N, C-alpha and C positions, 0 to 999 in steps of 0.2 A: 559518607552515607549517600547513596544514589538510589532513588526510588524506581523500582521496576513497575511498569503499569501498562494498561491497555493491551492485554494479551489477545491473541486470536490463534486458531488452529485449523488445520485441514487434515483429512484422513483419506487414505487410499489403501484399501486392503488392510494389512497390518502396519503400514507406514503412517505415522502421525508426526506432523511438523507443527510446532508452536512457535510463534513470533511475538515480540513485545518491544517496547522501547524503554530506555532509561536515560536520565540526563536530558540534554537537548539534542545531541547529535549522535546517539548510539542506538543500535538495534541489537537485540539479543534473540537467540533462537535455540531450540532444542529439538532433537530427533529421537523418535522411538521406532524401531523396526519390529516390535513385538506387541503392537496394539496398545502401547502406553504402560506396559509393565515395568520397563526400564527406559531410562532416558540418557542421552548424551548431550550435554550442553555445549553448544558451539560458541566460543567466547567472542565477545565484542562484535565488530562488524562482520556479519556473514554475507552481506551483499557485496557484490563486486561493483565498485564505483567505476563508471566509464572513464576513459582517459580524457578528462577535461576538468573543468572547475566545478563540476556538479558534486554536491555533498548531500547524502541522504540524511534525513532527520525526522523526528516525530513518529507518530503512530503508524505501524505497519499493519496491513491486512493481508490474509492469505486465502487462497482457494486452490482446488485441484480439479482437473478435467477428468473425464471418464477414461482417459488413456494413461493417467498417472502423471501428467505434467502439472507441477505446482507453479503458481503465480503469486507474486507479492506486489502490492501497491504500497508505496510509501512517499510521503512528501519529500521533495528534493529542492535544494536551493542552489542557485548559480549567481555569484555576485556580479556577473556581467549581464545576465539576462532576467533575473528575478526568481520566481519559484513556480513549481509545477508538481505533478505527481509522477514519480518514476515507476516503471514496471520492470520487474525481474522475473526470470523463470528458471525452472530446473526440472529435468525429467530423469528417470532411471534411478540408480543408487544415489542416495543423497551424500553430499560431501561439503566440507567447509569452503573450498575454493571453486565450487562448480556452479554457482548461481550466475546467470547471464543477464546483464542489463539489456533490455529490449528497446525501450523508447520512453518518451514522456507521453502520458495520456491526454495532456492538455497543452494548448499553446502556452508559452512562457508568459507569466503575469508579473507586472512590476511589484517590487517589494522583496523582502528577504525573510526567511523563516516564518514567523507566525502570521504574516499578512500576505494574501487574503484567503488562504486555503486551510482546511482542517478536516480531520476525521475521514480519510478515504476508506471506503469499504468495497472490496472487490468480490465478485461471485463468478464462478465458472459454470457454464451449462455442460453437464456431464455427457450429453448426447451429441452436441454439435461442436463443443470447444469454444463457443462464443464467450467473450468476457464482458462483464457489466460492472460499472464503477459508479458509485454515488459518493458525493463529498459535500462539505459545507463550503460555501463561497461567501465572503464578506469581510469587512475590516474587523480586526481583532485587537485594536488598541483601546485603552481605557476610555478614550473620549468618544468612541462609537458604541452605539447600543446594539445588542444582539438582534433587535427587531429588524435590522437591515440585512440580516443573513438570509441566504437562500440555499436550498438543496438543489444540486445540479447532478446531471447524469450523462455519461458517455458510454459507448460500447465499441467492441472490436470483434471483427469476424475473421481475423487473420493471425491469431495467437499473439495479439498485442502489438504487432508491427505498426498498424495505423488505427486511429480512433475517430469516431464520429465527432461532429461539432457538439459542444456542450449544450444541453437542454435544461432549462430551469423547470423543476417539477414542483416547487413550493416557494413561498416567499414569506418574509416577516416571521421567520421561525426563531424561537428562543431555545435553540439547542445547538449541538455541534456534531451532527452526523445522522446518517440514515443507513439502514441495513438493506442489502439487496439479497433477495431469496429467489433461487431458480428452481 
């Protein structure tokens, strides 16, 4: 038994893409080309992992630009560099092997898996194509209190290739995420 959780979806015309995670290092997705009447589940990893030691894990978030380009943000771990948030994109007809790894949205942070990032949420500006990403930053080990968590924000104006420096937008939060609405 593996629990599927933390779903997200994006819609462009009649194309709907849903993403979720299950287990610790798996992402699931499903595609509908008829507005959600029928679905095709894309099994297991639908993200293309870049040719390196980077491994996607945790909660994915998805958005779509006004031109139909879908973007996914998901936590990624690299045992030599730490962890960050990976950005993937896809445009045109959706397919299992056609997601492209773009970049990491943050500098690599020490730690692996659950420390220190959580709950990335991405939003696309439909008119400009700008990408906005909010996430929780803070230690996630039992000995650390959630009061030390912060919500941070980054943005990209070049389809995810480069990202601004992280900006702290709140502190001392007892939560694990923020929604970005454009």
